[in-house]
Each structure stands twice: as structure tokens, then as C-alpha cells.
N, C-alpha and C positions, 0 to 999 in steps of 0.2 A: 503493501501497500502504501502511497506515496502519503507526505509532509500535508499538501494537498486533501488530498479525501481523508487525512487522519482529521484534517481543521471542520471539515462538513461534519464529520462524524461526531464530532465533542460537539459543536452548536446546536445536532440534531438533542443529543444525550443533554443538554441541556436544557433545552426547550419543551421536552420532553413530561416533565411535568414531575417526573422524579423528586422522591421530597427528601435534597440534599441538607435542609436546616438541622436538622434533630442529630448530632452526633452520636448519642450514644449506645446509638444502636444498631440491627439492621445493614451491616456493611452489605453479608451473605448480600440480603436478598435485593439491595440497588443492583450490585454485578454481576446477580441472574439475569436483574431486568435490564440493564443496559446491556448484556449479550441476548436475551432474544431481543431486544431490536437492532439491532450489527447484524445477526441471524438475519432479522427480517428482510436486511437490505441483501442478503447473501455474503457478509461480512464472517468470516471466521475470527473468535475472538479463545483467548485463554485467562484465565487467572495466578494471580498470583498471591501466593498466601502465605501471611508474615507468622508465625507461633512465635508468644513468650515464653520461659520457664513458668511460667500459671498456668501454665495447658498441657505438658507437656514431658512435667518433675513432680513428684514429690517433697524435692531438697532446694526445688527454687518459686523466688514469690515475684520475682519481674515480670513487669506487667509497661504496656502504653501507656505513657500517661501526661499530660495536657492540659494548660488550663482551659478552663472554660470561656468563653470570649462572651457570652449572651448571659452568665451569671446568671446561669438556670440549676446545676447539679446544686446540690447541698452541701457539697466537700468545697467547692471549688475546680473543682478537676471531671477531668472526663476521663477515667482508663478502661483500658481495653484488652482482654489478654489475647487476642489476637485480631489480624485484618487482612480482607481481599479486597481487594478492586482488580478489572479486568487487565487485559493486555495487548496491545496487539503489534506487526511487528512493521516497522515503518521503514524504507529505501528512501537513504537520499545521496544523490554521492552515487551508488552502486555498494553503498555498508551499511548493510539492515541492524537496527537497532528494534529490543522491545520496550517496549513504551507501555508505561501502564496511565490508567485511564479511571483516576480521581478528582472529581468536582469538590470533595469533600476538604481534602487535602490541599490538592492543585486547581483550582479554579480555572485557574486560567488558558490549559492546553493538560496534554498527554506530557511523560516525561520519561525518560527513562528510567528506566526501573534500577537503577542504580542510586538516581538520586532517590525513588522514592522511599528506598529502603534506608535508606541516610534518613529522611525527615523521620521516621518510626522509630528508627537507632537503637534499644536493649540488647543489653545484656546478654549476651548466649544467644540472639536471634534464631532461628531456623526458618528456612520458608524453601515453599515448595512452590513449580510452579507447574498449571494441571491444563488438560483441555478446559472449556467454558462448561461442558456438559453439569461437569461436578458441582454440584447445589452444598453440597457443607458436610459435614465429620462427626462422629461419635470418638469418645475420649472411652479407649479400654483402661482398662486397669489390670496391670502383670505383678503378678506378687512376686517377691527376688529377685525385681529389675530378669525375669526368665519370659520369653511366650514359647508355648507348645503351638506345632504343626502338628496337623490330621490328615492319617492317609484317607481319606476319603474311602477307599475301599471297602476300609474293614474297622472304620472311625475309631481306628488308634493313637494313638501320638506319636511322633515321627521325632528319633533325638539326636544329636545334642538338642537342647534350644537352644535357641537365642539367647545371646546376655550381654542386657545392656553397662556399661560404666553407671556408677554407683548412681553421678548427677542424674542420670537419667529414670533410676528408682520409681516402679510401682505406679509407672502411668508411660503412658504413649496416643503418642494423634495417627490414628487409622480407621481402615472403613468410611471411605468420603463416600454418600451415596450422592444420586442423580435425583430428580425434582419428580419422582414420582412416586405411588404404592403411597401409605402413611401418608408422608407429606406434602403431595399432590392434590387427594382425596379431602384431607385440611385446611386447605388454603396456607400453604405458609408464610408461602412466599406475598400475594395479596395484604394476607391478616400483617407482617412482616412494614409493610410498605404504606399501610393504611394508619399504624401506631403513629410512625412517622411525622405521618402527614396530620393527623391528631394532633399530635405534640406539638408538630411547628404552630400551627390554630391556637391551639392552648396556651404560647409558649405570647402570642399574638397578639393574644383579645383579654387572656386578667393576667398574667403575668407582668412581660412587659408594664403594661400602668402602672402595677405597683412599684415597679425597683426601686425607685425614691422616697415611696408617704411612708415616716415615719412612724401611721398611726396602722400602716398595716403589715406591721414586723411579724405576728402571728398568723396571716392569710398565709404572707407570702412564704412565709418556713411551712404550713403546709403542703401550701402549693408547687413550692420545691420538693419534698417529699416524695411528693404524688408524681411528677412530671420529670422532676430532675434523675427519678431514680427507674432508667426504666424495667424491671422487673417490679417494684413496685403499680410502674402503669401498665406492663402486660397483667394485673392480676385485678386490676380491678376493671378494666375498657376489656380485654380480650379476653379474660377471661370470666369476669363478675366470682372472685372469691375476695375470702380476707386474706393476712397476713398479719405478723407481731405489730407494725405500721397500717399499713392499711386496713386497720380490723374493723368491729361494728363503730367502733364510736364513732370514729371515723366517719364513717357514711352516712352518719345520720345530722355530723355538720355540717360534709356537704353534696349531699346525694341531691339535690337541684341541679349542683351545676354536672354532678356526676353522671346522671341521666341526661341531662344536656348532651356533653360526649360520651357519654355509652352511643346516642344516635346516630352523634357522627361519625365516629367510627364505623359502625354496618354497615355509612351510605361511602362511607372511602374504601371499604373492605369487596362491599360494590359496585365501585367505582371499577377498582386497582383486578379485578375476576374480568368485567366485558375491556380492556386494557391487555393483558395481558391473554386470552380467549384471540383478541383479533390478529397481536400480534400472529399467534399457534396458524392463524388460518394466511400467515404470509408467508412463511417460515416455506423459502429455495428448497 
């Protein structure tokens, strides 16, 4: 792909209504939707996955961390244990370069993947470049730093086991899976994008107006706990459940606005279901 064509694709991505503003989560859903968008035009992308020690080892807690410029996070920071972005091959003057497409971190255009890695540099970062069809991964635990393989014909373990170094013990990144079966049936992609859409709208309409209001500090704290922590936001708006922060008392205090944004979330899910269906119909 030429630099010019890559620039056109990036502009299309920026104008596709993808919710880049909420940076707390769902990079895998953004990356997958971009891949579908490109594929609908006959452009095949890859994905680059960056894993911190917080994902692949029980002996390290390193994460990708940066200041939340929106002042939405309860801690003031945004923390990721992994990050993923689409990758395309760009040719310029006969030289091929792997370029990462990540409007969240690089809003001005694709960048060489090594620059992307440098931006999220974390000690002992591991990265993989894989086909774009791989949607997400499971993290499996391996006891005593070992994995066992099994003979499919006998279902018996095959030895010797793989032995990992001590810093890789008891956890490993494995089992990438495609957007199919349970993930597709339960609309993970569409719900993930809808979460980011809804959270961005909540921030603009409810949080941003009270950021500097000294009389709204309690309300601001509650809203930050709800929206700035994606696990809380997913629990309330996607899963309709309580947790130790988003408990029944929290719901009773804010039930009116919660119900309002639950409806908004459901509308966004329907919107993304339509968009994904349309892209699938356009696949080459």
C-alpha cells in the first residue's frame, strides 16, 4: 500500500464514528472494527498486540500507564495490561514499513510499529504481530512454570513439558480466538463499542460540566467511580449487576441517570450491530 492510500484509509477510519475518546478500554474492539472496515474495501490488515508482565506472569505487575487528560479516571491515570492496534504494510521508495493505526495514541496518522511500541514502552513488554482475524485471547495459568501437550489420539500427556523461566511462571498468554461462537453470539464487539460511545457521551454531558464546580465534588466522585472505571461501567450498563462500588445504595442514589444511559447504551448496541452487519455484507 502506498503512503497516499494509507492516508486515505486513516481519514476514513477517523470519520467512521469509532469512539476513540474513551481510552479506558476496548482497544481490541476498536482494532477489530477497523480491520473489518479495511477488509470491506479489500485491504487486509494485521494486528500488533503488546502485553505487559501484568498479563503473562505472576511475578511482575508492570502495566502501561499514562495520565488521564480528561480527568475522568478516579486515580488520575489510565492503566492497560495490554494494548492492540491494526497494522498495515506501507511502501515508500521501494521500502516496506509496518505501520500501526492507532488514533487513540497517534491521531495524526499511521506510525511505524516501533514508534508505537516506544510510546507504550513498559519493562519486559512482549509483542506479537498476528493476522487481523484474531479477535481476543484467553490467559491460561500453567502451574510450576510448565505446560503439558496432549496426544490427540490418546488424550495422554506428551513429555517433556515446556519449562518457562521463573519470571514467566504460572501464567501465559495463549488461546487467541476469532470473532465467532460465544463472542459473536453475545455481540462482544458491538457492546464494547457501545460502552465507549455511551461513556464518552456521559463524560461530555454529565461529568465535564461539573469538573470545576466546587459544590459538586461528591457527585463528581460518584460519576468518576462509575465511568472512569470501565469494569464498573460495564457492570452497571452492560450486565445490570451490582459490585462492591456499584452497589444497591449507589443505584438508589443515581437510578434516574443510570436508567437514562442504559437506554442510550442499548441504542448504541443496535447501531453497531447494524454497522457490523453492513461491513460483513461488503466483505470482498
